[in-house]
N, C-alpha and C positions, 0 to 999 in steps of 0.2 A: 504493500499499499504506499503511495505517495503522491504527492501533490507539489503546487507551485505556489509560492506566496512570498510577499517579503517578510514573513514572520518566520517562515522555514518549517522545516518538519513536518510538512504535508498540510499545513494550517493555512486555510486562505479565507480573506475576509470578503473579496467579492466573488461570489458565486453563482451559479446558474439560477439559484433560488431569488437571490437579491441582489444583483450588482449596480443597482441605482441607488446612489445615495439617499437617505432620507430626505423628507421635503424639510426645509427651515422655516421658522416663523417669519411672516411677511412684516417687514418694518417700511418698506417705501416701495414706489411704483417700479424700480429697477429689480427690487427684490421678488416683486410681485411676478414681473418677466419671468425671471430665474424659476421661480416656482410653477411657471406655466410650462416651460421647457422640460423641467422634473417631471411635471405631469405628463407630457407627451412621452419621455422618454419610458415611465414607469408604463404607460400604455403599450408601448412596444415591448417592452421587456414581458409584460402578460402573455402578448400576442407570440412571442417566440418560446416561452415557456412552455414545455408540453403539458398537456391538460392532468395527467395523472400527478404528476409533481406538484402543479400550482393547487390541485385539492388538498395535499398534503401538508403544503406549505401554508394554505390558508388556516389550516386547523392549528399549526404551531404557533400561528402568528395572532390566533385570539388570546393563546395564554400568555404568548410573549410580546404583546404590542410594541413595547419598546425597543426590540433588537429584529429589526426586520432585515438585518443583513448580520446572522451571526456567524461566529468562527465556524470554520467547516474543514473536513477531510476530504479530499477527494482522490481519484485515481487517475494517474498518467495515461494509461492504458486502459479504454474500458471492456468490461468483460466479453461483450458480444464483439470483441475486437482481438479475440483472445488473451485480454490481461486474465490474471487470476483472483482479483478482487470483485466479487459480483455485485458490492455496493456502489452506486456511483457516487451518492455522498452520503457522508455523516456529518449532521450539524450539532454544535454544542451550546447550547444554551446556559446562560449564567442563572440562577435561582437562588435568592435570597434565603429562602426557606421559612419556617415557623418557628423560631426559638422557645417560643412560649408552649408550643406542641411538641416539642422534642424533634422537631424537624430541622436538622442543622443546613448552613448554605452548602451549596452544591452547585456540580456541573452537571447539565441535564444532555443526554446524548441521545439523538434522533438518527435512524437510519432510513435511507432512501435508496429501494432499489429491488427489494423482495416482490415489492408490489410491481405492477406492470406501469412504470412512468410515462411510455410513448403510447401504448395502445396497439402496437405491430405485433407482439409476441414475439420478439426478437430474441428473447431470452428464457421467456417463460412459458412454463405448459400450457396448454388449449385449456382455455377458461370451463369451469363445472358449470354448466346450467344451472344447477339446483343450487350450489353453494352462492353463484354470483358474486364470485370476487375477484379482486384485481391481481393477477400474477400468483402469488402463493397466498393472498389475503391478509398478509401481515407484515409490520413493520418492527424491527426492534428498538427498544429503547434500554438506557440506563442511567441510573442516578449515582454519583459519587460524590461523599463528602469532601470538600476542599474550601480551603481559603486563599488558594493559589489565583493570581490573576490570569495566568495561561492555564488551560486545562490541560491535564496528563492526557497523551495520546494512546497509554494502554488499554482504556476502554474502548477506542474505536477497534484496535487490533483484535480485542476480543470479538466485537460484533461482527468484523468480517469474517472470522473463523467459523462463528457460527451459522453466518449467511452462506458460507462455502459449505458447511455440511448440507446444509438443507438444499442446495442447489446440486450437489452431488447426490443425494441418496434420494430426494421427493419428498423427505418427511418433514413434517409441518410440526412447528410448538405448538402446544395449549397452555393455558391458563392451568395451572396445577401440576404442569411436568416439574421435572428436574433434570440438571445436566451434572453427570460424574466428570468433573474437570481434571481432578486429583493432581492439583499444582496450584500455587498460589496464583490469584487473578491478576495481581500486579506484578507478578515476575520477580519479587523479592522475597519477602518472609512474613506477608500477611495471612492470617488463619483463614481469610476468606478463599476457600479451595474449590468451591463446586457454586452450583447455581439451581435458583429457583423460579419459576417462571408466572408472572403475575400480570393482571391487564393494566397499562399505566395508569395511575390513578387520577391522571390531570389530563390525559390526550383522550377524547372520545373516539368513537369510529368514525371515521371519515367514508364519505360517500364519492367518489371520483367516477367519471365518464366510464371508466373501465371496471366498474364493480366498486364492493366495500374491502376496507381495510380496517385491522384492528391493531393497534400498538400494544405490544406486548414488551411488558419490563423485564428484564433480566436482574436478578439479585442475588448478591454474593451471599453464601452462606458458608459455615462451617462443617467439619464432616461429620460433628454430631447432629446438627439441625438436618445434614443429607441423609443420614441414618433414620433419623424420627420421621423424614418425608417417605423412606422407602418401607418402614413397617407400618406407618397410618396415612396420611394423608398430605401433600403439598400445600394444598389449601389452610390445613390447620397450623402448619409449620408457619406459613406467613403470616397468618394471625397472631401466633405468638412473638414472631419477629415484630411484627407493627404495633404489640403494646408494648414492649421491652424499652423502655425511654433511651437505654444504650445502644439501640439497634437502628435507628434510622426514622423512626416516627412512622406514623400512617402512610407517608409517601413510599416507604421501603427504601431510603436512601442507604446504598451501600457502603459501610465504614469501614475502609480497609484496615484500619488500625484497630479496629477491637480486637481484645483479646480473648473474649469468652462467648460462649453461645448464648444464644436468648434462653432467659429462664422459663424452665416446663419443657423445654424442646427433646429433653430426655424421656419423656413419660411415655406410658402406654406401651411398653413393650410386649405384654402379653396379648394384647388385642390383634385379631387378623390384620395382616399385612393387605394393603390396596394393590401393591405392586404384585403385578402377575406375569412379568418377563423382562428379561434383559439379554443386552447383546454380548457374546463372549466367546472366546475360543472354546469352541466344544466339537468332540467327535466320540465313536464309540467304536467297539469291536464285538464280535459274538466273543463271550466267555465260555470257555473250555473246562469241564468238570475235572475236579483231580477226582483218582481211585476212591479216596472217601466219600466224596459225593456220590459218587457210581453207585456205592454200595446202598443207598437208600431208594428203592422205587418210587416213594412218595414225596413230593415237594412238599416244604414245608407250611404252605399256605393250605395245602390239599390237608395235611396234618391236622393243623388248626382247626379246619374246617369238620372234619371228624371229632376233635376234641368237643367242640362248641356243639355239634350234633347230639353226642352222649349226654352233654350236661343241659341243653335247653330242649334238644326235640329236634324233628326236621323241620317242623313250621318254624321256628326261629330263625333256622339256617337259610331260609330261601325268602325272609322278609327283612328287607333293606329299608323300611320305612317310608314315608312321604316326605321326610326334610332332604332328599336327595339333591344336591346342587346340579343344576344341567350347565355342562361345557357347550357354550354358544360364544357365540363372536361377541356380545356384549359383555361378558365376563371376561374377556381380555383387556384388564385397564392397566394399559402399558404406557409408560414415560415415551414421549416420542421420541427423545435423543438417544433412547437405548433401542429403538426397532432396528433391527437389520436389514429388513426389507420395506420398501416402501408398503403400504395398505397391507401389512402383514397378516391382520385377522381375517381380511378376505382371501389371501393365500392359502391360510391355513384351513378355512373352508372351503375354499375350491378343492384342497387334496381328500378331502373328505369324498367328493363326488367325481374324483378323477379317476382312472381306469388303472391306478397302481392297484397290484393285488396286497392285501395285507400279508405279512411274513411274520410268523410266531417264533421268538427265539427261546432257546432253553435256558440261556444266561447271558449278561451284558456287561461289558466293562467300559464305564464312561469316563471320560477323559477332559476335563476342566481347567482353563488356565486360574491363575491365583484371584483374579480380579471377579469371574463367576463363580468361583468355589467359596469365595467371603461371603456368597450369599445363600447359601446352603443352610444355614442356620436360619435366616429367614423364609426361605422354601418350606423347611420342614415345619419350624414351629409357628410361623406366621400364615403359612398357607394349607400345607397338607392336614396337620392337626386340626385344623379349622374349615376342613372338607371343601379345600379350593385347591386347585392346579396352579405350577408355576412352570416357565418354558425359558430352556437358554437358547438362544439363535445364533448362527453363524452363518451368512448368507442364507442359501437356501435350505439348509441344515437345521433342524431344531430338535431339541430334545425336552418332553414335558414329562414332570412328576405329578401323579394325582392320586387320591384315596380313593376307596372304592365306592363311596358316595358320589363321585360325579358319574352321570350317567351320559350316554352318548360316545363313549369311547370305544374304540376298538380293541382294547386290551381287558381282559376278562380276571376274575380272582385264579381260575384256573388256568391263564396261559396271560402272566403278569407283563410280560416282555414283546412289543410287538412294533413292526415299523410299518408303513406305508408311504413309498415313495422316500423323502429325505427326514422325515418326521417319525422318531422313536418315543413311544409311550411306555413309561415306566409306572406299574401299578403298585403302590407302597400300602400294605395293609397295616392297621394300627400297631401290630408287635414290631414291625419292621420300622414305623416311624417313631417310635420311642427308643428304639436301638440305635437309631442315626442320628437321634436330636442329642443324646449323650457323646456320641463320637465325633459330630462334625460342629459341638459348639466352639472349639477353639479355631474354627478356620475363618472366624468372623475377623480375627486378626492378622488375616493375609493381607485385608484392604489396610490403607495407611491408620496410623494411630489416631486416635482423636486427639485436635490442635490443643486439647486444654493438658493432655496427660504429661507433656513434657514440663509442665509447672509443677507437677504433682513430687514430691519426695518418697512417695509410696512407690515400692520397687513392682515394675509390673512383668508378667510372665512373658518370656521372649517371645518374639514372633516366630510361627512354623515356618522352618526351612523346606525348599522344595529339592528333589520330588518328594511327595506325600502319597501313601496308597493304603486305601482303608477297604477292607472286605468284609462280607456278610456272607460267609460260603453257604449256611443253610438255604439261603435266598439266590443264591447264585448270582450273586451282584457285586461288583469291584468298582470303586472311583479312585481315580488318581487325578493329582494337581500337579500340573506341568509348567514349565516355563511358556511363555506365548509361543516361541520359534519351534517348539516340540510338538505344537497342536497344528497341523496344516490344514 
């Protein structure tokens, strides 16, 4: 990302948004003549400005009427000409905040380019006649606490990286999503290392000639706040952050210097998790039986069924109850940054209807990278033990773990491992889920340590070292955690 200006560093004052100086107060006839000339120039500017861009600029101008010509980052080589940065412009507005409401002074960054600015579809997909949105239907914003007279440029770089992800994958963000960034957002030592997605509290939806545009604000969060969003709801964590006076106030201003997470962000561990799938390095192999396993003609699941039958009778064995959770497209509550494919739920649904034959496996060996494996405790404790399913995805490849109460799957208690195309399903009965819960609990430490832990004098258990292999031989299931490059 680069730009041209007298201020350097990619920051420009004369931009495509407002390259006419603001009108000055009329003090005499000569000044009136000058104002008339400027009005003519302004009218010419509006005629030259692409209609999609002008509609967004008008929304910003209503919030910042005193900043018609904001500082701006632009690109030398536009995306449609082969450039690497998809955002045409990123404007940076100064906002004094509301100190009495714990909203600090800050710079407000607003992107232009994820929506269709020109109306000719030069870089955007065909518009959806149902959604009626412009381009991807969104623009990104970011609020950074600052007292600096010149805005830091790293948020602009961050927005470009996020926009590049959207253009590359076709996946769009939605309010309530979260972005696992795994690095200080400012490139330094900030404990804001991930992002939550909210609707910008001050910029309303724009109605452009090419469709609607929603301004989505990226909100910096700590590792603890990210995990709270994964276990529960991104909206709940955003509410906690907005109510903590040390975390940026109701406008969700990111405070790169804050050292602790919002109060209450770590609560709710025992609840069912909303997160139903993540992208990760994942693959699987058929698991070959050992001689000891071959000695038993009955699977452990079937053995358990026989035991249950003797204890409760045949009727209990066949009764799965009316509370079964149906696996459907709607039940995949995935965060968009972690979708491995555009429209993954539809792809998954299509695989049910495809001509691929279901293949049942006697056993399976699953391999995950460290980041994917770090969510195994959430998958088991927050999903499977609450009668929900969880999925890891890599490209067209997917692995779903699910309890017997999820109906509509192609696995059964008698045949707990099955593939259909590139989709592997693993049925986990209650006894296995309890065993796995105990054995995988420490894997959560494979992700980066919580940002506050480094200040604690309490000695923490060491981070697990790779490779790791866990076995459940009675169930003919193995799991290995490997480095990324070992999982192709």
